[in-house]
N, C-alpha and C positions, 0 to 999 in steps of 0.2 A: 371543736368539730361537732356540728349538729348531728343528732341521731337520725338514722333512716327510719321513717315510720312505715310499718307494714301491717297488713291484715292477714289473718290465718283463716283459710277456708277448709273445713273438715277437721273434726275432732275425734276421729276413730283411732284404731290401734297404732297407726303410723305417726300420730302426733307426738308421742312421748319423747323420743330422742330429739326432735326438733325443739320442743318446748324447753327441755333441759338445756339445750344449746343456747336458746334465746335468753334464758336466765343468766347464763355465763356472759352473754354478749350485751347486757343491758346498757353498757356505756356506749355501744355502737348502734344498736337497733332497739327501737321502741315499738312495742306491739300496740297498735291502735284499737284492735278488736279481734276476738277469736270467735268465728262464726260456725254454727252448726244449726240445721233446722230442728234438731232434736233437743228438747229441753233437758232430757236426762243426760245427754252427752255434755251439754254446756255446764250443767251442775257438777258433773263428775270432774270435768276439766278444771272448773273454777275452784274446786276443793283441793286441787293439787298444785295449781300454778297461779302466780300473782298477776294475771293479765286480765284486762277488761273483756267481758263477754259481749257478744252481739247476736241478736236474733233477726237482723235485717241485712242481708247481703247487699241489697241495692244502696242502702245508706252508707255502708262501708265503701262501696265503689264510688259513690258520689262525693266522698270526703276528699277534698283537694289536698289536704295535708298528708294523705296516704300515698306513698310513692310506689309501693310494690305489694304484691300478694304472694303468700306462701300457700300453694294449692296442694292439699293432702287428701283429696276426695278419691273415691274408687276410680280405677283406671278408665272405665267406660264412660266416665263423666268429664274427663280431662279436656277434651276438645271444646265442649260447651262452656265449661267454667273459664278456661283460658281465653276463649273468644270474648266473653263478657268482661274479663279483666282488661284485655288488650283494647277493647272498644272504649273502656273508661280511661285509657291512657296509663294503666298501671303496668309496671314491669312484673314479670312472672318467674317465680322460682317453683318448679314443678317436681313433685315426687315421681320417681320412675314407675312404670314405663311412660313414654310420652303419651301413648294411648293404646288401645287394644289391638289395633291393626296399623300396619305401616302406612296405609293410605290416610287414615285419620291422623297419624303422627305427622306426616308430611303436611297435611292441611293445617294442623296446629302450628307447626313451625312457620309456615308461610303466612299465616294469620298474624302472628306476632311480628314477623319481619315487616309486613305491609303496614302495620300500625305504628311501627317505629319504636316498639318497646323491646327491652332486653328480656330474653328467655334463657333461664338456666335450668339444668336438669340435675336432680339429686341422685348422683351415682358416686357415693362417698368413698368407695374403696380406693380411688385414686389419691385420696388424702392420707392414707395410712403412711406413717413415717418410713416404714420398710419399703413400701411401694415407691415413695418419693426418692429414697436412697438408690433403689435399683434404676429408676428412670434417669437419675443423674449419672450413674455409672455408664449406662447405655449411651446417653447423650455425649459423654466425654470422648467416646470412641475407643476407650481402652479395652473394652470387651470384644471389639471387632464385630463383624457382621453376624446377625442371627441366622443360624442354619436349621434350628429345630425349636419348636415351642409346643409344649403339652400342658393342658389345663384340666385339672381334676376338681370336680365339685360334687362331693359325696355328703349329702345332707340327709337329715331324718325329719319327716313329718308324719305323725301318727294319723290314723284314719279319722280321728276326731277333728283334726285340722281341716280336712276336706269335707267333713259333714256339715260345716257351716254353709248356709244357703248361698249358692253362687261361687263358692271357693273352688278353684280348679276348673271353672267353666270357661268356654270361649266368650260367652255373652258378657260376663262381668270382668274376668281377669285377662282374657285374650290368649292365654296360654298357661302352661304348667311350669315345670322346673326351669325352663329357659327364660321366659318373660317375667315370671314372678320372683324367682330366686337367683338363678344363674346369671341374670343380666348384669349384676354388679361385677362379678369376676370376669365375665366375657368382655365387658367394657374396659376393665383394667388390662386384660390381655391385649386387646386391640391398641390401647394407648402405648403399650410397651413394645409389641412386636409388629405393629402395623396392620393394615387391612388384610382380610382374608379374601381370596379371589375365587376359590372353589372348594366344595365340600362333597364328601360321600359318606353315607352312614345310615344309622337307624335311629328312629324316635318312636317310642311306644309307651303304652300304659302297662305297667307290670302287674302281676297278680297281688302285689302287696297293697295296692290301693284301689278303691272304687272311686273313679273320677273320670271326667270327660277328656281332659287334656293329658299331655305326656308327663310321666314321672321318671323316664329313663331315656338318655340319649348317649349314643356312642358314635363318634364320627372321626374321619381322617380329613385333614384340611391342608390347603396350600396357601401360603401367604404371598402378598404382592411382590416381595423381594426374592421369592423362590424357596423360602424355608417351608418345611413341612412339619406336621405335628398332629396331635389328637385332642379331642374334646370329649370328656367323660363327665356326664352330669346326671344326678339323680336325687330324689328326695326319699329313696327307699333304703338308704344305707344306715341302719341302726348302729350306734346311737347318734351318728352325725360326726363328721370329721372336718378339720380346718381345710378350707379351699387351698389348692396348690397350683402354682404356675411355675413350670420349669423351662428355662431358656438355655439352649445349647448354642454357644457363640464360638467364634474362631479362637479366642484366647481364654475363655472361661466358661463355666457352667454355673448358672444361678438357680437357686430354689427359693421361691417366695411361698412360705407356708403359713397361712393365717397372717399374723403380724410379725413374723420372724423372717430374716433374710440370711442366706448363706451363699457366698460366691466363692467357688473353688477356681483359682487361677492356674494356668498351665505352668507357672514358675514354682508351684508348690505352696504359695501363700493362700490365705483365706481372708475374706472380708465377711464379718458377721454382724448382725444386729439382733439383740435379744427381743423377744416379743414385748411390746409395750404393756400389754395385758391380754387376758383371754379374749380372743376374737368373739366368741359366743355367737348365738343365733344359728348354729349349725344343727341343733337338736330339736326337741319337741317344742321348746319355747322360742318362736322366731324373733322375739324382741329381747332376748337375753344377750345384749351386746352393749358396749359403752357408747356414749353419745358424742365422743370426741370428734369423730369424722363428720358427723352431721353439723357440728358446730363449725368445723373448718369450711364446709360447703357454704354455710350461710355467711360466714365472715368474708369469704372470697366474693360471694355475690354482692354483698353490701359494698365492698371495696370497688368492685367492678362498676357499680352504679355511680359511685362518687367520682371515679377516675374516667368514666365514660369509655370503658374498655369492655370487651367480651368477658364473661365469666369463664372459668377454666373449662367447664363442660357446657357448651352451647347446644341448642336444639339440633343444629346441623351436625355437630360432632356426635351427638347421641343417636342420630339416625343410622350411623354405621352399625351399631350393635343390633338395631331392629332389622336391618338388611341381613345380617349374619344369622339371626334367629330364624328369619323367614327361610333362608337357604337350608338351615339344619332341619327344619320341619319338613320342607319339601323333599330333601334328600331321604329323610326317614320314611316318607310316604311312598317314594318311588324306588327306594333302594338303589338309586343311581347317582351319577355325578350331577351336581347342580351348580351353575354359575351364580355368584353373588352379585346382586344388583348394586348400582352406584347411583348417587344423586338423590 
């Protein structure tokens, strides 16, 4: 089987778990070039990883042997970079979020669709073994219908994290704890419990941080199937705790905490999976997590290209979490009930 040749665009903080995953996947994926406009970043990346460097993005896009691009640039550049990739006929694997606003995100998704290229979004929490195991139990029907779902995202980021120019701003990041950090767990929640139809709650910047966007959100939500629940998200919870999704179903209650799963069945039995390793990334170092799940995202994307099928997380699928985040922010600003948009 020939290897999928890809280019990497962006060699900042986000590149490390992807590059580690690509080292593991060298029998499936070949890196044709790793691009950054910064000579310093290219040099630093080249000192750590055995991939060719590139100082000319247009040359990488013009290379007909390159099938896809892994886009790891700042969120506010995603639409422009993805458009250039799509116009060059390259499939796109894009780091979350799709872009800094839902309007731009929808434009990006439509651009890739119109160009006939595959778009995959890096929302790697769905690939955790415990999350996969819970999804399989739900799909089997054994747990019964979901009646309640609560999601807790209590992370810690020191003020120094937000002191980086643009960090926590609408112009560069598009949002705070929801779009920058909580998006992973919220996407996983939606994949397990289904779409949210309405929310009410609060979104604010706490006294813990000096930043433009929100660092604390508390909301009540109703799901499409009638289930209700809560969302509690913050980056002000020192020293940071594993994210938690709790599902109350007709026949069992499941707790997914970090990478561990515990299902308590009404018949008194339990189904558990031990954590595969520390989830990490919940505290002051946002990159302190294993690269296993990023590797799984890239392996799925490469397989999707070969099999001519959609990747597990398409652009259309990822728009659901953008709509939810919009509703959470709007509810926080109005302190009222907000309907979640669709489409």
